[in-house]
Each structure stands twice: as structure tokens, then as C-alpha cells.
C-alpha positions as CSV (number, residue, x, y, z in Angstrom):
1,X,-14.5,-26.1,-2.7
2,X,-15.6,-28.3,0.4
3,X,-15.1,-27.6,3.8
4,X,-12.4,-29.8,4.5
5,X,-10.2,-29.3,1.4
6,X,-10.6,-25.4,2.8
7,X,-9.2,-26.6,6.2
8,X,-6.8,-28.9,4.6
9,X,-5.2,-26.2,2.1
10,X,-5.5,-23.5,5.2
11,X,-3.2,-25.9,7.7
12,X,-0.9,-26.6,5.0
13,X,-0.7,-22.6,3.8
14,X,-0.4,-21.4,7.5
15,X,2.4,-23.7,8.3
16,X,4.4,-22.5,5.1
17,X,3.7,-19.3,5.6
18,X,5.0,-19.4,9.1
19,X,8.0,-21.5,8.4
20,X,9.0,-19.0,6.0
21,X,9.2,-16.3,8.0
22,X,11.0,-18.3,10.4
23,X,8.5,-18.1,13.2
24,X,7.6,-20.8,16.0
25,X,4.1,-21.5,16.6
26,X,4.5,-19.5,19.6
27,X,5.7,-16.7,18.0
28,X,2.8,-16.4,15.4
29,X,0.5,-16.5,18.3
30,X,2.1,-13.7,20.3
31,X,2.2,-11.6,17.0
32,X,-1.7,-12.7,16.3
33,X,-2.8,-12.1,19.6
34,X,-3.9,-15.7,19.9
35,X,-2.6,-18.8,22.1
36,X,0.0,-21.6,20.9
37,X,-2.6,-24.0,21.4
38,X,-4.9,-22.2,18.5
39,X,-2.3,-21.8,16.1
40,X,-1.1,-25.9,16.6
41,X,-4.6,-27.1,15.9
42,X,-4.9,-24.6,12.7
43,X,-1.5,-26.0,11.6
44,X,-2.8,-29.5,12.9
45,X,-5.9,-29.1,10.5
46,X,-8.1,-29.8,13.9
47,X,-10.1,-26.5,13.4
48,X,-10.2,-23.3,11.2
49,X,-10.1,-20.1,12.2
50,X,-13.5,-17.6,11.9
51,X,-13.3,-15.1,8.7
52,X,-12.1,-12.1,10.7
53,X,-9.3,-14.1,12.1
54,X,-8.5,-15.5,8.6
55,X,-8.5,-11.7,7.5
56,X,-5.9,-10.7,10.2
57,X,-3.6,-13.9,9.3
58,X,-3.7,-12.8,5.7
59,X,-2.8,-9.4,6.0
60,X,-0.2,-10.4,8.2
61,X,1.6,-12.5,5.3
62,X,0.4,-9.5,2.9
63,X,-2.1,-12.2,0.8
64,X,-5.4,-12.6,0.5
65,X,-8.2,-14.8,2.1
66,X,-8.7,-16.4,-1.2
67,X,-4.9,-16.9,-1.9
68,X,-4.6,-18.6,1.9
69,X,-7.3,-21.0,1.6
70,X,-6.2,-22.3,-1.7
71,X,-3.7,-24.5,-3.1
72,X,-1.7,-21.8,-4.7
73,X,2.1,-21.4,-3.8
74,X,1.2,-18.8,-0.9
75,X,4.6,-18.4,0.1
76,X,5.5,-17.2,-3.6
77,X,2.4,-14.8,-3.5
78,X,3.5,-13.7,0.1
79,X,7.0,-12.7,-1.8
80,X,5.6,-11.4,-4.3
81,X,3.7,-8.6,-2.4
82,X,7.1,-7.5,-0.8
83,X,9.1,-7.5,-4.2
84,X,5.9,-4.9,-5.1
85,X,6.8,-3.0,-2.1
86,X,10.3,-3.0,-2.4
87,X,10.5,-2.1,-6.3
88,X,7.6,0.7,-5.4
89,X,10.0,2.4,-2.7
90,X,13.0,2.1,-5.0
91,X,11.1,3.9,-7.9
92,X,9.6,6.5,-5.8
93,X,12.9,6.9,-4.5
94,X,14.5,7.2,-7.6
95,X,11.5,9.9,-8.6
96,X,12.7,12.1,-5.4
97,X,16.5,11.9,-6.1
98,X,16.7,13.2,-9.7
99,X,14.4,16.4,-9.2
100,X,16.5,17.0,-6.0
101,X,19.7,16.8,-8.0
102,X,18.5,19.0,-10.7
103,X,17.8,21.4,-7.9
104,X,21.4,21.0,-6.2
105,X,22.4,22.1,-9.9
106,X,20.0,24.9,-10.4
107,X,21.0,26.2,-6.8
108,X,24.5,26.1,-7.3
109,X,24.6,27.8,-10.8
110,X,22.6,31.0,-8.9
111,X,19.3,30.3,-11.2
112,X,16.6,32.5,-10.0
113,X,13.5,30.8,-8.7
114,X,15.9,26.9,-8.2
115,X,13.2,26.2,-5.3
116,X,10.5,25.5,-7.7
117,X,12.4,22.0,-8.4
118,X,11.3,20.9,-4.8
119,X,7.4,21.0,-5.5
120,X,8.4,18.9,-8.7
121,X,9.9,16.1,-6.4
122,X,6.9,16.0,-5.0
123,X,4.8,15.6,-8.1
124,X,6.8,13.4,-10.0
125,X,7.5,11.1,-7.1
126,X,3.3,11.0,-6.4
127,X,3.0,10.3,-10.4
128,X,5.1,7.1,-9.9
129,X,3.5,6.3,-6.7
130,X,-0.1,6.7,-8.5
131,X,1.6,4.4,-11.5
132,X,2.7,1.2,-9.1
133,X,-0.5,2.3,-6.5
134,X,-2.9,1.5,-9.4
135,X,-0.8,-1.7,-10.3
136,X,-0.1,-3.3,-7.2
137,X,-1.8,-1.5,-3.9
138,X,-5.3,-0.8,-2.2
139,X,-7.1,2.4,-3.6
140,X,-6.4,4.0,-0.2
141,X,-2.8,4.2,-2.1
142,X,-4.2,5.7,-5.0
143,X,-6.1,8.2,-3.0
144,X,-2.6,9.3,-1.2
145,X,-0.9,9.7,-4.4
146,X,-3.6,11.5,-6.1
147,X,-3.4,13.9,-3.0
148,X,0.4,14.4,-3.1
149,X,-0.1,15.1,-6.8
150,X,-2.9,17.8,-6.5
151,X,-0.8,19.9,-3.8
152,X,2.6,19.7,-5.5
153,X,0.8,20.8,-8.5
154,X,-1.2,23.6,-6.7
155,X,2.4,24.7,-4.8
156,X,3.9,24.7,-8.3
157,X,1.4,27.1,-9.6
158,X,1.5,29.3,-6.9
159,X,5.6,29.8,-6.9
160,X,5.4,30.2,-10.7
161,X,2.6,33.0,-10.8
162,X,3.8,34.8,-7.8
163,X,0.4,35.1,-7.1
164,X,-1.0,37.4,-4.8
165,X,-4.4,35.4,-3.8
166,X,-2.3,31.9,-3.2
167,X,-4.9,31.8,-0.3
168,X,-7.2,31.4,-3.1
169,X,-5.4,28.4,-4.8
170,X,-5.6,26.5,-1.5
171,X,-8.7,26.7,-1.2
172,X,-9.3,25.3,-5.0
173,X,-6.9,22.7,-4.1
174,X,-8.9,21.7,-0.8
175,X,-11.9,21.4,-3.1
176,X,-10.7,19.3,-5.7
177,X,-9.3,17.0,-3.3
178,X,-12.3,16.7,-1.5
179,X,-14.2,16.4,-4.6
180,X,-12.1,13.1,-5.3
181,X,-13.3,11.8,-1.8
182,X,-16.7,10.4,-2.8
183,X,-15.1,8.6,-5.5
184,X,-12.4,6.9,-3.1
185,X,-15.4,5.9,-0.4
186,X,-17.2,4.0,-3.3
187,X,-14.3,2.4,-4.5
188,X,-13.2,1.2,-0.9
189,X,-16.7,0.5,-0.3
190,X,-16.5,-2.2,-3.5
191,X,-13.0,-2.9,-2.2
192,X,-14.5,-4.4,1.1
193,X,-17.9,-6.0,-0.2
194,X,-15.6,-7.8,-2.7
195,X,-13.2,-9.2,0.3
196,X,-16.2,-10.0,2.3
197,X,-17.7,-12.5,-0.3
């Protein structure tokens, strides 16, 4: 793609994205910590910002830099990202509500150890969050979901077993969580290098 194409695509996309959020040039400039003149020049195809600023603009609109400078329908892409967040939040919410209802039913029926349903709530929401994180989100979300799953599983084990050495299970959990950390650092590094290309 030539420089004039990139500049033209960027100015058109910035204008469409700004209007889709109902922002004036001044409001967008304030949100990005730039001047009104800079935003005006970008939209009028006079200049294009540096790569760091392009990244900040793309993140603000929940798209990638490639999408920001492409001739794709960026408003649709931006809205699609919002829909992903909504679907994920509602699914995680539902995965919390169902186990909590089971817990209340167990509690009302005086079932012994009904409190064990609470860590199952975290475990279920962690699984749902992990699935959607793998589909749509950055690897950091995968790390958070994995952490929730590991610790909720360990809490379930502690509560089920009435293990006298519960602190040993927590140490094992910390070791497992730390074992995943180098793996995620490699993924984060790859993600950053891909974005910078």
C-alpha cells in the first residue's frame, strides 16, 4: 500500500469512527491528548500521526492499526469488538448466576458443605472466560482466565478434602500459576512483535 493510500484510508476511517462515537474533533483531541488542529489535519488528509499515536487511536476505537489504515469498514469492526465484550460479559454473568442459584437451593435444603458451590461459580466463569478469551481477546485475558481456573480448582480440592495441610495445596497452586507465566511472556512478546510489524 502506498503512503497516499494509507493517509487517505486513515483520514476517512478516523472521520467515520469519530462520528460513530458522536464526538466532535475537539472532544476526540481531548480524549487522545492532542490538539484540535492535529485531529483536523489528520481528518483533512494533511498529515498522518506517528506509529505510537496510530496505536493509541486504534486502541481507543478497539481496532488494530492495520484496520485503522485499511479500506475496510472500520465502524463495523469497532462495533463487532464491542459486541464481543458484551457477549463475553453476559456469558460470564450467566455462568456465575447458575451455580449461585444451585448454591442457594443447596443452602435452603440444608445440604452439608453447600458452600462448595461458591468456588464452582468461579471455576465455571473461568472456563467461560477462557473460551471467549481464546476466541476474541488478547492473551492477557487468557492468563487471567487460567489463573481463575487454577485457584478455584485448588479451593474446591481444599474444601472437598478437608485437607489439614491446605497451605501445601496453595504453594502447589502458586507453583502451577508461576509455571504458566514464562509461557504467557513468550506469547505477549510474539503479540507485541506482530503488532509492531
